[in-house]
RODREN-218520 format. One record per residue (C-alpha): chain; y, x, z. Coordinates in nm, 2 decimals. Layout:
<voros>
VORO   c        Y        X        Z
VORO   A        Y        X        Z
...
</voros>
This chain:
<voros>
VORO   c        Y        X        Z
VORO   A    -2.17    -0.09     1.84
VORO   A    -1.82    -0.18     1.72
VORO   A    -1.54     0.02     1.58
VORO   A    -1.27    -0.22     1.71
VORO   A    -1.15     0.02     1.98
VORO   A    -1.19     0.35     1.79
VORO   A    -0.89     0.55     1.69
VORO   A    -0.76     0.45     1.35
VORO   A    -0.85     0.69     1.07
VORO   A    -0.54     0.81     0.89
VORO   A    -0.55     1.00     0.56
VORO   A    -0.29     1.27     0.48
VORO   A    -0.33     1.23     0.10
VORO   A    -0.01     1.24    -0.09
VORO   A    -0.02     1.13    -0.45
VORO   A     0.20     1.30    -0.70
VORO   A     0.41     1.09    -0.93
VORO   A     0.25     0.99    -1.26
VORO   A     0.42     1.00    -1.60
VORO   A     0.42     0.64    -1.72
VORO   A     0.42     0.55    -2.08
VORO   A     0.56     0.22    -2.19
VORO   A     0.50     0.02    -2.50
VORO   A     0.71     0.10    -2.81
VORO   A     0.94    -0.15    -2.98
VORO   A     0.74    -0.16    -3.31
VORO   A     0.52    -0.47    -3.28
VORO   A     0.45    -0.39    -2.92
VORO   A     0.24    -0.08    -2.99
VORO   A     0.25     0.22    -2.76
VORO   A     0.37     0.55    -2.90
VORO   A     0.07     0.73    -2.74
VORO   A    -0.21     0.48    -2.68
VORO   A    -0.42     0.72    -2.46
VORO   A    -0.12     0.79    -2.24
VORO   A    -0.04     0.42    -2.22
VORO   A    -0.40     0.34    -2.10
VORO   A    -0.40     0.62    -1.85
VORO   A    -0.06     0.49    -1.71
VORO   A    -0.20     0.14    -1.69
VORO   A    -0.50     0.25    -1.50
VORO   A    -0.29     0.46    -1.26
VORO   A    -0.06     0.16    -1.19
VORO   A    -0.37    -0.05    -1.11
VORO   A    -0.49     0.21    -0.87
VORO   A    -0.15     0.24    -0.70
VORO   A    -0.13    -0.14    -0.67
VORO   A    -0.47    -0.15    -0.51
VORO   A    -0.38     0.13    -0.26
VORO   A    -0.06    -0.06    -0.17
VORO   A    -0.25    -0.38    -0.11
VORO   A    -0.51    -0.21     0.11
VORO   A    -0.23    -0.04     0.30
VORO   A    -0.07    -0.37     0.37
VORO   A    -0.40    -0.52     0.47
VORO   A    -0.47    -0.24     0.72
VORO   A    -0.12    -0.26     0.87
VORO   A    -0.16    -0.64     0.91
VORO   A    -0.49    -0.58     1.09
VORO   A    -0.31    -0.34     1.32
VORO   A    -0.05    -0.61     1.40
VORO   A    -0.33    -0.86     1.47
VORO   A    -0.52    -0.62     1.69
VORO   A    -0.20    -0.53     1.89
VORO   A    -0.12    -0.90     1.94
VORO   A    -0.48    -0.97     2.07
VORO   A    -0.48    -0.66     2.29
VORO   A    -0.14    -0.71     2.45
VORO   A    -0.15    -1.08     2.50
VORO   A     0.17    -1.23     2.63
VORO   A     0.34    -0.89     2.63
VORO   A     0.32    -0.85     2.25
VORO   A     0.69    -0.90     2.20
VORO   A     0.76    -0.57     2.39
VORO   A     0.45    -0.37     2.32
VORO   A     0.40    -0.44     1.95
VORO   A     0.75    -0.38     1.82
VORO   A     0.67    -0.05     1.65
VORO   A     0.35    -0.18     1.48
VORO   A     0.54    -0.49     1.35
VORO   A     0.83    -0.27     1.23
VORO   A     0.59    -0.05     1.03
VORO   A     0.43    -0.36     0.87
VORO   A     0.77    -0.52     0.79
VORO   A     0.90    -0.20     0.64
VORO   A     0.61    -0.17     0.40
VORO   A     0.60    -0.54     0.31
VORO   A     0.97    -0.57     0.22
VORO   A     0.96    -0.27    -0.02
VORO   A     0.98    -0.33    -0.39
VORO   A     0.62    -0.34    -0.53
VORO   A     0.48    -0.31    -0.17
VORO   A     0.54     0.07    -0.16
VORO   A     0.36     0.17    -0.48
VORO   A     0.42     0.52    -0.61
VORO   A     0.65     0.52    -0.91
</voros>
């Protein structure tokens, strides 16, 4: 019927760091264009994963508030702390 009360699915995937290639100083050209494009694509994927992680954590906070009602100040501290810790990180916790 609904998956609202199912256990959340957590992935154990750990991404390795990716070697980023920046633009060169000569007229803004990259030293290795292929490496630069691969690094740009990787950064876009990391950013999307970070945004989705924040979205899922925010959903957990909302679900906890709705479930706990007036007791959410006491019972949702850990959920809110996880959400806050991810949101205040530089680049929303992207892999660098």
